[in-house]
C-alpha positions in Angstrom: 25.5 9.5 2.0 22.5 10.5 4.1 19.4 8.4 3.7 16.5 10.3 2.0 13.7 11.6 4.2 10.8 9.1 4.2 7.6 10.1 2.4 5.1 11.4 4.6 1.7 9.9 4.5 -1.8 11.2 6.1 -4.4 8.5 6.4 -7.8 9.9 6.0 -10.4 7.3 7.0 -13.4 7.4 9.1 -13.4 4.1 10.6 -11.0 4.2 13.7 -10.2 0.5 13.4 -9.3 0.7 9.7 -7.5 4.0 10.3 -5.2 2.4 12.9 -4.6 -0.6 10.4 -3.8 1.6 7.6 -1.3 3.5 9.7 0.3 0.2 10.7 0.6 -0.8 7.1 2.1 2.5 6.0 4.7 2.3 8.8 5.6 -1.2 7.8 6.8 -0.1 4.4 10.6 1.1 4.3 10.7 4.8 3.0 7.2 5.8 4.3 6.1 7.2 7.7 2.5 7.8 8.7 2.5 11.5 9.9 -1.1 11.4 11.1 -4.5 10.2 10.7 -7.9 12.0 10.2 -11.5 10.8 10.3 -13.1 13.7 8.3 -12.4 15.8 5.6 -12.2 18.9 7.9 -9.6 17.1 10.2 -7.6 16.3 7.1 -7.7 20.1 6.1 -6.5 21.1 9.4 -3.7 18.5 9.6 -2.4 19.6 6.3 -2.3 23.1 7.4 0.0 22.0 10.3 2.3 19.2 9.0 4.1 18.8 5.6 2.6 15.7 3.7 3.6 14.1 0.5 0.7 11.6 0.1 -3.0 11.1 1.2 -4.1 7.6 1.8 -7.8 8.8 1.3 -10.9 7.1 1.9 -13.6 8.2 -0.6 -16.6 8.0 1.7 -16.2 10.5 4.6 -19.0 11.6 7.0 -18.6 15.3 5.8 -18.3 14.7 1.9 -16.9 12.7 -0.8 -13.2 12.1 -0.8 -12.9 13.8 -4.3 -14.4 16.8 -3.2 -11.9 17.0 -0.5 -9.2 16.5 -3.0 -10.6 19.3 -5.3 -10.8 21.9 -2.3 -7.1 20.9 -1.4 -5.7 21.7 -4.8 -7.8 25.0 -4.7 -6.3 25.8 -1.4 -2.7 25.2 -2.9 -2.2 21.7 -1.3 -0.1 19.5 -3.8 0.1 16.2 -2.0 -0.5 13.2 -4.2 -3.6 11.0 -3.5 -4.0 7.1 -3.2 -7.8 6.5 -3.1 -9.1 3.8 -0.9 -12.7 2.7 -1.8 -15.1 -0.1 -2.4 -16.8 1.6 -5.2 -16.1 0.5 -8.8 -17.3 3.4 -10.7 -15.0 4.2 -13.5 -16.4 7.6 -13.9 -15.2 8.5 -10.4 -11.9 6.8 -11.4 -11.7 9.2 -14.3 -12.6 12.1 -12.4 -9.8 11.3 -9.7 -7.0 11.5 -12.3 -7.4 15.3 -12.7 -7.2 15.7 -8.8 -4.0 14.1 -8.3 -5.2 10.4 -7.6 -2.3 8.4 -8.6 -3.6 5.0 -7.3 -6.7 3.5 -6.4 -6.9 0.4 -3.8 -10.1 -1.3 -3.7 -11.5 -2.6 -0.2 -11.0 -4.9 1.1 -7.3 -5.2 0.6 -4.2 -6.8 2.1 -1.1 -5.3 3.5 0.8 -6.7 0.4 -1.6 -4.7 -2.0 -1.0 -1.3 -0.2 2.8 -2.3 0.1 2.9 -2.7 -3.9 1.2 0.5 -4.4 3.4 2.5 -2.1 6.6 1.0 -3.6 5.4 2.0 -6.9 4.5 5.5 -5.9 8.0 5.8 -4.4 9.7 4.8 -7.5 7.4 7.5 -9.4 8.1 10.1 -6.8 12.0 9.7 -7.0 12.0 10.1 -10.8 13.8 13.3 -11.3 15.7 15.4 -13.9 15.0 15.6 -17.6 13.9 12.5 -19.6 15.9 11.5 -22.6 13.0 10.7 -24.7 9.5 9.2 -24.8 10.7 5.7 -23.6 12.0 7.3 -20.2 8.8 9.3 -19.8 6.6 5.9 -20.4 8.8 4.0 -17.9 8.4 6.8 -15.3 4.6 6.5 -15.7 4.6 2.8 -15.8 5.8 2.5 -12.4 2.4 3.6 -11.1 0.7 0.5 -12.9 0.6 -2.7 -11.2 1.3 -5.8 -13.6 -1.7 -7.4 -12.1 -3.9 -8.2 -9.3 -2.0 -8.3 -5.9 -1.5 -11.8 -4.7 -4.0 -12.9 -1.9 -2.8 -15.3 0.7 -2.2 -18.8 -0.5 -5.4 -20.9 -1.0 -7.6 -17.6 -1.3 -9.4 -16.4 -4.5 -10.6 -13.0 -5.3 -14.1 -13.9 -6.5 -14.8 -15.9 -3.3 -13.3 -13.2 -1.1 -15.6 -10.7 -2.9 -18.7 -13.1 -2.2 -17.8 -13.4 1.7 -17.2 -9.7 1.8 -20.5 -9.0 0.3 -22.4 -11.5 2.4 -20.9 -10.1 5.6 -21.4 -6.5 4.5 -25.1 -7.2 3.9 -25.7 -8.7 7.5 -27.0 -6.2 10.0 -26.4 -8.6 13.0 -23.3 -10.3 12.0 -22.8 -14.0 11.0 -21.1 -17.2 12.2 -18.9 -18.9 9.7 -21.7 -21.4 9.2 -24.0 -18.5 8.2 -21.5 -17.1 5.7 -20.9 -20.4 4.4 -24.6 -21.2 3.7 -25.1 -17.8 2.1 -22.0 -17.8 0.1 -22.3 -21.5 -1.3 -19.1 -22.5 0.4 -18.0 -24.7 3.0 -17.7 -23.7 6.6 -13.9 -24.3 6.8 -13.5 -22.1 3.6 -15.8 -19.3 4.9 -13.6 -19.3 8.3 -10.5 -18.8 6.2 -11.9 -16.0 4.5 -13.4 -14.3 7.5 -10.0 -14.6 9.4 -8.4 -12.9 6.2 -10.9 -9.9 6.8 -10.3 -9.8 10.4 -6.5 -9.9 9.9 -6.9 -6.9 7.3 -9.1 -4.7 9.6 -12.2 -5.3 7.7 -14.2 -7.6 10.0 -14.3 -7.9 13.7 -15.1 -11.1 15.7 -16.5 -12.1 19.2 -17.9 -15.1 20.9 -21.5 -15.4 21.2 -22.9 -18.2 23.5 -25.7 -20.3 22.2 -28.4 -22.4 24.1 -26.0 -25.2 24.9 -23.4 -22.9 26.3 -20.7 -23.2 23.6 -19.6 -20.1 22.4 -19.6 -19.4 18.6 -17.5 -16.7 16.8 -19.7 -14.0 15.3 -18.3 -11.9 12.5 -19.3 -8.4 11.7 -18.2 -6.0 8.9 -16.6 -3.0 10.6 -16.9 -0.5 7.6 -19.9 1.6 7.5 -23.1 1.7 9.2 -25.0 -1.6 9.3 -22.3 -3.0 6.9 -23.0 -1.0 3.9 -20.3 -0.6 1.2 -17.7 1.9 1.6 
């Protein structure tokens, strides 16, 4: 029995660091392969005209238009790839609009590999469903595979609300912040701030580099890497 072909994913993400991280994440999930990446909607359209794609991992904020506009134009052009939307926006009106355009999942930034892996595995189960359903229960089970049972687990010791505070603090800083600066702004300890900042670095959402102070000892400065001047994406 031959192995099924992997599901082909096109990563559409304007930030090169995040795009590379998303490609790496996709390729780590068995049954999936990243067949390319595009940094704009126009690049995505050209890629879809050249290569077969099953799924778009689509950033909704692109330099040349909103991701849902891209999805709408692809449907009109006859492209039928499903979409997992990647965004930090929490507007439920956008979520409702995306349902009619083939958006099967939303992943809120920042996210971990585990979060994306869970969504991809569920999508693969949904995609594999074939044949005629025996009844309503089987239809419901097929659709339920796309619904996560709950929030994906963060690394041990990290919490969602604190991660959101640290993320917002770093995004709002145009010049970047040290762990001490994040700790003061977010109301947490410096050690805690560093743990969350390192998590953001590991997930491709922040960068860090040493900065030398007056006494000559380097201090790590963290910067948000998504969007101009740390604006939300």
